[in-house]
Backbone as JSON Lines, residues from 0, in Angstrom:
{"i":0,"aa":"X","n":[-15.97,-11.64,-25.28],"ca":[-17.32,-10.59,-25.49],"c":[-16.22,-9.64,-23.79]}
{"i":1,"aa":"X","n":[-16.19,-8.6,-24.08],"ca":[-15.61,-7.71,-23.83],"c":[-16.58,-6.59,-22.28]}
{"i":2,"aa":"X","n":[-16.56,-7.05,-20.83],"ca":[-17.71,-6.68,-19.97],"c":[-16.62,-4.82,-19.21]}
{"i":3,"aa":"X","n":[-17.19,-3.83,-18.99],"ca":[-16.43,-2.72,-19.01],"c":[-16.51,-2.53,-17.06]}
{"i":4,"aa":"X","n":[-15.57,-2.35,-16.52],"ca":[-15.56,-1.86,-15.35],"c":[-16.91,-1.31,-14.4]}
{"i":5,"aa":"X","n":[-18.22,-0.62,-14.85],"ca":[-19.28,-0.52,-15.01],"c":[-20.29,-1.04,-15.28]}
{"i":6,"aa":"X","n":[-20.17,-1.79,-15.77],"ca":[-21.65,-3.24,-15.73],"c":[-22.06,-4.08,-14.23]}
{"i":7,"aa":"X","n":[-21.38,-3.12,-13.12],"ca":[-22.32,-4.18,-11.61],"c":[-21.67,-2.76,-11.79]}
{"i":8,"aa":"X","n":[-23.57,-2.72,-10.73],"ca":[-24.34,-1.81,-9.98],"c":[-22.92,-1.82,-8.63]}
{"i":9,"aa":"X","n":[-22.56,-3.31,-8.0],"ca":[-22.04,-3.22,-6.56],"c":[-20.28,-3.73,-7.4]}
{"i":10,"aa":"X","n":[-19.92,-2.78,-6.79],"ca":[-18.48,-2.66,-6.35],"c":[-18.16,-4.63,-5.63]}
{"i":11,"aa":"X","n":[-17.18,-4.92,-6.18],"ca":[-16.36,-6.46,-5.38],"c":[-15.59,-5.87,-4.3]}
{"i":12,"aa":"X","n":[-16.19,-6.19,-3.01],"ca":[-15.34,-6.36,-1.3],"c":[-13.61,-6.4,-1.66]}
{"i":13,"aa":"X","n":[-13.02,-5.42,-0.82],"ca":[-11.39,-5.61,-0.95],"c":[-10.83,-6.03,0.83]}
{"i":14,"aa":"X","n":[-9.35,-6.31,0.34],"ca":[-9.24,-6.84,2.42],"c":[-7.93,-5.82,1.75]}
{"i":15,"aa":"X","n":[-7.89,-4.37,2.39],"ca":[-7.1,-3.56,2.38],"c":[-5.57,-4.21,3.63]}
{"i":16,"aa":"X","n":[-4.98,-3.83,3.2],"ca":[-4.04,-3.28,4.38],"c":[-2.49,-2.29,4.03]}
{"i":17,"aa":"X","n":[-2.47,-1.42,4.95],"ca":[-1.85,-0.04,5.02],"c":[-0.27,-0.96,5.6]}
{"i":18,"aa":"X","n":[0.69,-0.93,5.87],"ca":[1.82,-1.69,7.0],"c":[2.62,0.06,6.5]}
{"i":19,"aa":"X","n":[3.31,0.51,7.86],"ca":[3.89,1.57,7.59],"c":[5.36,1.03,7.24]}
{"i":20,"aa":"X","n":[5.65,-0.15,7.95],"ca":[8.04,-0.31,7.05],"c":[7.13,-1.8,7.29]}
{"i":21,"aa":"X","n":[7.4,-2.27,5.23],"ca":[8.04,-1.22,4.15],"c":[6.53,-0.34,4.02]}
{"i":22,"aa":"X","n":[5.97,1.22,3.91],"ca":[5.74,1.57,3.42],"c":[4.82,1.1,2.42]}
{"i":23,"aa":"X","n":[3.77,-0.09,2.53],"ca":[2.97,-0.33,1.24],"c":[1.5,-0.03,1.45]}
{"i":24,"aa":"X","n":[0.75,-0.42,0.99],"ca":[-0.82,-0.48,0.48],"c":[-0.84,-2.16,0.07]}
{"i":25,"aa":"X","n":[-1.51,-2.99,0.39],"ca":[-1.72,-3.92,0.18],"c":[-3.59,-4.37,-1.25]}
{"i":26,"aa":"X","n":[-4.49,-4.38,-1.5],"ca":[-5.79,-4.88,-1.65],"c":[-5.45,-6.49,-2.25]}
{"i":27,"aa":"X","n":[-6.12,-7.54,-1.51],"ca":[-6.45,-8.32,-1.45],"c":[-7.9,-8.85,-1.85]}
{"i":28,"aa":"X","n":[-8.69,-9.62,-2.96],"ca":[-9.21,-9.84,-3.35],"c":[-9.64,-10.13,-5.24]}
{"i":29,"aa":"X","n":[-10.55,-10.18,-5.51],"ca":[-11.73,-9.72,-5.27],"c":[-12.8,-10.49,-4.27]}
{"i":30,"aa":"X","n":[-13.56,-10.51,-3.84],"ca":[-14.06,-11.61,-2.87],"c":[-16.26,-10.93,-2.79]}
{"i":31,"aa":"X","n":[-16.4,-11.95,-3.2],"ca":[-18.36,-11.03,-3.42],"c":[-18.71,-11.25,-2.19]}
{"i":32,"aa":"X","n":[-18.5,-10.69,-0.75],"ca":[-19.48,-9.74,0.57],"c":[-18.28,-10.01,1.45]}
{"i":33,"aa":"X","n":[-19.26,-9.08,2.17],"ca":[-18.32,-8.31,3.45],"c":[-17.65,-9.48,3.83]}
{"i":34,"aa":"X","n":[-18.54,-10.54,4.55],"ca":[-19.0,-11.99,6.16],"c":[-16.98,-12.31,4.89]}
{"i":35,"aa":"X","n":[-17.06,-12.72,3.54],"ca":[-16.42,-13.54,3.35],"c":[-14.75,-12.52,2.74]}
{"i":36,"aa":"X","n":[-14.12,-11.54,2.76],"ca":[-13.35,-11.03,3.09],"c":[-12.63,-10.8,4.32]}
{"i":37,"aa":"X","n":[-13.9,-10.99,5.59],"ca":[-13.48,-10.42,6.37],"c":[-13.03,-12.18,7.18]}
{"i":38,"aa":"X","n":[-12.99,-12.87,6.42],"ca":[-12.88,-14.72,7.17],"c":[-11.41,-14.53,6.56]}
{"i":39,"aa":"X","n":[-10.78,-14.3,5.07],"ca":[-9.39,-13.85,4.54],"c":[-8.13,-12.91,5.56]}
{"i":40,"aa":"X","n":[-9.44,-12.48,5.98],"ca":[-8.32,-11.11,6.66],"c":[-6.7,-12.23,7.74]}
{"i":41,"aa":"X","n":[-7.48,-12.56,8.84],"ca":[-6.22,-13.26,9.54],"c":[-5.21,-13.65,8.68]}
{"i":42,"aa":"X","n":[-5.26,-14.01,7.88],"ca":[-4.03,-15.23,7.05],"c":[-3.29,-13.85,6.57]}
{"i":43,"aa":"X","n":[-3.65,-13.16,5.92],"ca":[-3.24,-12.18,5.06],"c":[-2.25,-11.02,6.53]}
{"i":44,"aa":"X","n":[-2.87,-11.01,7.0],"ca":[-1.91,-10.14,8.79],"c":[-0.44,-11.01,8.77]}
{"i":45,"aa":"X","n":[-1.44,-12.73,9.28],"ca":[-0.46,-13.66,9.88],"c":[0.7,-13.91,8.14]}
{"i":46,"aa":"X","n":[0.35,-13.02,7.38],"ca":[2.09,-14.05,6.49],"c":[2.66,-12.14,5.96]}
{"i":47,"aa":"X","n":[1.86,-11.23,6.06],"ca":[2.43,-9.73,6.44],"c":[3.3,-10.43,7.47]}
{"i":48,"aa":"X","n":[2.79,-10.06,8.64],"ca":[3.65,-10.14,10.0],"c":[4.92,-11.4,9.91]}
{"i":49,"aa":"X","n":[5.0,-12.43,9.59],"ca":[5.33,-13.32,9.29],"c":[7.74,-13.28,8.36]}
{"i":50,"aa":"X","n":[6.39,-11.93,7.71],"ca":[7.71,-11.46,6.62],"c":[8.47,-9.97,7.2]}
{"i":51,"aa":"X","n":[7.57,-10.12,8.66],"ca":[8.32,-8.65,9.28],"c":[7.51,-7.47,8.38]}
{"i":52,"aa":"X","n":[6.57,-7.75,8.01],"ca":[6.14,-6.22,8.49],"c":[5.73,-4.98,9.91]}
{"i":53,"aa":"X","n":[5.39,-4.32,9.36],"ca":[4.79,-3.48,11.27],"c":[3.96,-2.29,10.85]}
{"i":54,"aa":"X","n":[3.6,-2.02,11.8],"ca":[2.56,-1.04,11.18],"c":[0.72,-1.74,11.06]}
{"i":55,"aa":"X","n":[0.41,-2.65,10.94],"ca":[-0.39,-3.31,9.78],"c":[-1.4,-3.06,10.24]}
{"i":56,"aa":"X","n":[-2.4,-2.59,9.36],"ca":[-3.73,-1.88,9.27],"c":[-4.87,-1.77,8.67]}
{"i":57,"aa":"X","n":[-6.07,-2.72,8.68],"ca":[-6.28,-3.93,7.53],"c":[-7.53,-3.4,7.38]}
{"i":58,"aa":"X","n":[-8.41,-2.44,6.65],"ca":[-10.17,-2.93,6.79],"c":[-10.06,-3.28,5.4]}
{"i":59,"aa":"X","n":[-12.25,-3.75,4.98],"ca":[-12.05,-4.34,3.71],"c":[-13.36,-3.71,3.38]}
{"i":60,"aa":"X","n":[-13.31,-3.13,2.72],"ca":[-14.0,-2.27,1.59],"c":[-14.05,-3.03,0.54]}
{"i":61,"aa":"X","n":[-15.76,-1.57,-0.34],"ca":[-15.75,-1.68,-1.57],"c":[-15.24,-0.9,-2.58]}
{"i":62,"aa":"X","n":[-14.8,-1.74,-3.84],"ca":[-13.67,-1.09,-5.08],"c":[-13.79,-1.56,-6.44]}
{"i":63,"aa":"X","n":[-13.07,-0.61,-7.01],"ca":[-12.41,-1.24,-7.9],"c":[-10.13,-0.86,-7.68]}
{"i":64,"aa":"X","n":[-9.72,-2.03,-6.61],"ca":[-8.91,-0.84,-6.86],"c":[-7.36,-1.12,-8.48]}
{"i":65,"aa":"X","n":[-6.54,0.44,-9.1],"ca":[-5.94,0.33,-10.13],"c":[-5.37,-0.76,-10.37]}
{"i":66,"aa":"X","n":[-5.06,-0.6,-8.89],"ca":[-3.04,-1.9,-8.27],"c":[-3.29,-1.87,-7.26]}
{"i":67,"aa":"X","n":[-3.29,-3.18,-6.75],"ca":[-3.47,-4.15,-6.14],"c":[-1.55,-3.75,-4.74]}
{"i":68,"aa":"X","n":[-1.02,-3.71,-5.44],"ca":[0.22,-2.97,-4.47],"c":[1.18,-2.37,-4.56]}
{"i":69,"aa":"X","n":[1.38,-0.95,-3.51],"ca":[1.24,0.89,-3.81],"c":[2.59,0.31,-2.71]}
{"i":70,"aa":"X","n":[3.92,0.66,-3.42],"ca":[4.61,0.76,-2.54],"c":[5.25,2.71,-2.59]}
{"i":71,"aa":"X","n":[4.87,2.66,-1.44],"ca":[5.67,4.7,-1.84],"c":[7.0,4.46,-1.44]}
{"i":72,"aa":"X","n":[7.57,5.82,-2.14],"ca":[9.01,5.71,-2.55],"c":[9.9,6.36,-1.31]}
{"i":73,"aa":"X","n":[10.28,5.8,-0.43],"ca":[11.37,5.13,0.61],"c":[12.85,6.81,0.56]}
{"i":74,"aa":"X","n":[13.35,7.24,-0.67],"ca":[13.69,8.35,-0.48],"c":[13.29,9.91,0.14]}
{"i":75,"aa":"X","n":[12.24,8.97,-0.66],"ca":[11.27,11.0,-0.77],"c":[10.35,11.34,0.8]}
{"i":76,"aa":"X","n":[10.43,9.88,1.63],"ca":[10.54,9.37,3.0],"c":[11.03,9.9,3.98]}
{"i":77,"aa":"X","n":[13.04,9.48,3.54],"ca":[14.07,10.29,4.67],"c":[14.01,11.12,5.53]}
{"i":78,"aa":"X","n":[14.25,11.92,6.85],"ca":[14.59,13.34,6.45],"c":[16.52,14.18,5.81]}
{"i":79,"aa":"X","n":[16.5,15.28,6.14],"ca":[17.57,15.76,6.23],"c":[18.47,15.18,6.66]}
{"i":80,"aa":"X","n":[19.91,15.47,6.61],"ca":[20.32,15.21,7.61],"c":[19.46,16.22,8.56]}
{"i":81,"aa":"X","n":[20.47,16.35,10.8],"ca":[19.71,17.01,11.3],"c":[20.56,18.87,10.84]}
{"i":82,"aa":"X","n":[19.85,20.4,11.28],"ca":[20.72,20.83,10.16],"c":[20.05,21.38,9.01]}
{"i":83,"aa":"X","n":[20.39,20.59,7.67],"ca":[20.57,21.22,6.18],"c":[19.25,20.55,6.03]}
{"i":84,"aa":"X","n":[18.7,21.16,4.8],"ca":[17.83,21.28,4.47],"c":[18.67,21.32,2.93]}
{"i":85,"aa":"X","n":[17.85,20.75,2.04],"ca":[17.75,21.12,0.51],"c":[18.67,22.38,0.63]}
{"i":86,"aa":"X","n":[18.73,23.87,1.25],"ca":[19.22,25.16,0.38],"c":[20.25,24.96,1.86]}
{"i":87,"aa":"X","n":[20.26,24.61,2.16],"ca":[21.55,24.77,3.24],"c":[22.12,23.43,2.87]}
{"i":88,"aa":"X","n":[22.48,22.69,2.08],"ca":[23.63,22.0,2.56],"c":[24.55,22.64,2.03]}
{"i":89,"aa":"X","n":[25.96,22.55,2.41],"ca":[27.33,23.13,2.26],"c":[27.66,21.98,1.23]}
{"i":90,"aa":"X","n":[27.37,20.64,0.85],"ca":[29.02,19.27,0.31],"c":[27.99,20.46,-1.35]}
{"i":91,"aa":"X","n":[29.27,20.57,-1.69],"ca":[28.8,20.95,-3.31],"c":[28.51,19.04,-3.83]}
{"i":92,"aa":"X","n":[27.61,19.63,-4.94],"ca":[26.89,18.41,-5.6],"c":[28.28,17.99,-6.6]}
{"i":93,"aa":"X","n":[28.64,16.27,-6.43],"ca":[29.61,16.17,-7.42],"c":[29.29,16.12,-8.49]}
{"i":94,"aa":"X","n":[30.03,16.35,-9.32],"ca":[30.56,16.35,-11.06],"c":[29.87,14.91,-11.5]}
{"i":95,"aa":"X","n":[29.1,15.39,-13.26],"ca":[29.37,14.51,-13.92],"c":[30.11,14.4,-14.98]}
{"i":96,"aa":"X","n":[30.63,12.98,-15.49],"ca":[30.31,14.36,-16.47],"c":[30.12,13.14,-18.26]}
């Protein structure tokens, strides 16, 4: 029997963690209560900190995340070299054959 994700009026609880380095959002869960999710927060923090993550922000929230790990596209976050913009670059583009 298939159950619709909307079959319950209450969404499960998740631990949502955003990190600045790497630039990611993680969802851990689901949990049946806010209290249960809160109990797991320190372990998730410790794991990410031990892996070298920086700028860790944690919240507990209800929801139905569609993706459990969201990685930002790093090349979109890098600044252009000083004094250059996509329009002002003097370097010719390489030819592709």
